[in-house]
C-alpha positions in Angstrom: 20.2 66.1 -35.3 16.9 65.6 -37.1 14.8 62.5 -36.9 15.5 61.6 -40.5 19.3 61.5 -39.9 18.8 59.6 -36.7 16.8 56.8 -38.5 19.4 56.4 -41.1 22.3 55.8 -38.9 24.7 52.8 -40.1 24.3 50.9 -36.9 20.6 50.7 -37.3 20.7 49.7 -41.0 23.1 46.8 -40.6 22.1 45.1 -37.4 22.6 41.4 -36.6 19.6 40.3 -38.6 21.2 41.6 -41.7 24.7 40.6 -41.2 24.5 37.1 -39.8 23.1 35.4 -43.0 25.8 37.3 -45.0 28.5 36.1 -42.6 27.2 32.4 -42.6 27.0 32.5 -46.3 30.6 33.7 -46.6 31.7 31.1 -44.2 29.8 28.1 -45.8 31.4 28.6 -49.4 34.9 27.8 -48.3 33.7 24.9 -46.0 31.8 23.5 -49.3 35.0 23.9 -51.4 37.2 22.2 -48.9 34.8 19.3 -48.4 34.8 18.8 -52.3 38.7 18.9 -52.4 38.9 16.4 -49.6 36.3 14.2 -51.0 37.9 14.0 -54.6 40.2 11.3 -53.6 37.6 9.1 -52.0 35.3 9.6 -55.1 38.1 8.5 -57.4 39.0 5.5 -55.5 35.4 4.2 -54.9 34.5 4.6 -58.6 38.0 3.6 -59.9 38.4 6.9 -61.7 41.5 9.0 -62.5 41.9 12.7 -61.7 40.5 13.7 -65.1 37.0 12.2 -64.7 36.8 13.3 -61.1 37.7 16.8 -62.0 35.1 16.7 -64.6 32.5 15.8 -62.0 33.4 18.9 -60.0 33.4 21.0 -63.2 29.9 20.0 -64.0 28.8 20.7 -60.4 30.1 24.3 -60.7 28.7 24.8 -64.2 25.3 23.6 -63.3 25.3 25.7 -60.1 26.3 28.8 -62.2 23.3 28.0 -64.6 20.7 27.3 -61.8 21.4 30.1 -59.4 20.0 32.7 -61.7 17.1 30.6 -62.7 16.1 29.9 -59.0 16.6 33.6 -58.2 13.9 34.3 -61.0 11.7 31.7 -59.8 11.9 32.9 -56.2 11.0 36.4 -57.4 7.9 35.0 -59.2 6.8 32.5 -56.6 8.3 33.6 -53.4 11.4 32.3 -51.6 9.6 30.3 -49.1 7.9 28.2 -51.8 11.0 27.6 -53.7 12.9 26.4 -50.5 10.1 24.2 -49.6 10.0 22.7 -53.2 13.7 22.2 -52.9 13.5 20.4 -49.6 10.6 18.1 -51.0 12.8 17.2 -54.0 15.7 16.3 -51.9 13.4 14.1 -49.7 11.8 12.4 -52.7 14.9 11.9 -55.0 17.0 9.5 -52.7 13.9 7.2 -52.2 13.6 6.9 -56.1 17.3 6.3 -56.9 18.8 2.9 -56.4 21.3 2.6 -53.6 24.8 1.0 -54.5 25.7 -2.0 -52.7 22.0 -3.0 -51.7 20.4 -5.7 -53.9 
């Protein structure tokens, strides 16, 4: 075997550093969907909503994620994925401090 064919072996191309994030991502999507499906009843009861408005909430969530994912991909191409992730974490830390908390007066 030549050196070129040895360096392109499938075991070397797809090692654990490549496959682990793919497996984690594939695992997280069903967990996210099952958590949403389980939480729908509680959301409806807490906000005194029927099945229609609660389903609309989930529809808007999936519609917005379908729009935002390509935009964030383009932004990460322009600015780098680390900066985009750091900006997202910063936003997620700031927004809860700005929004009012139900039940607190």
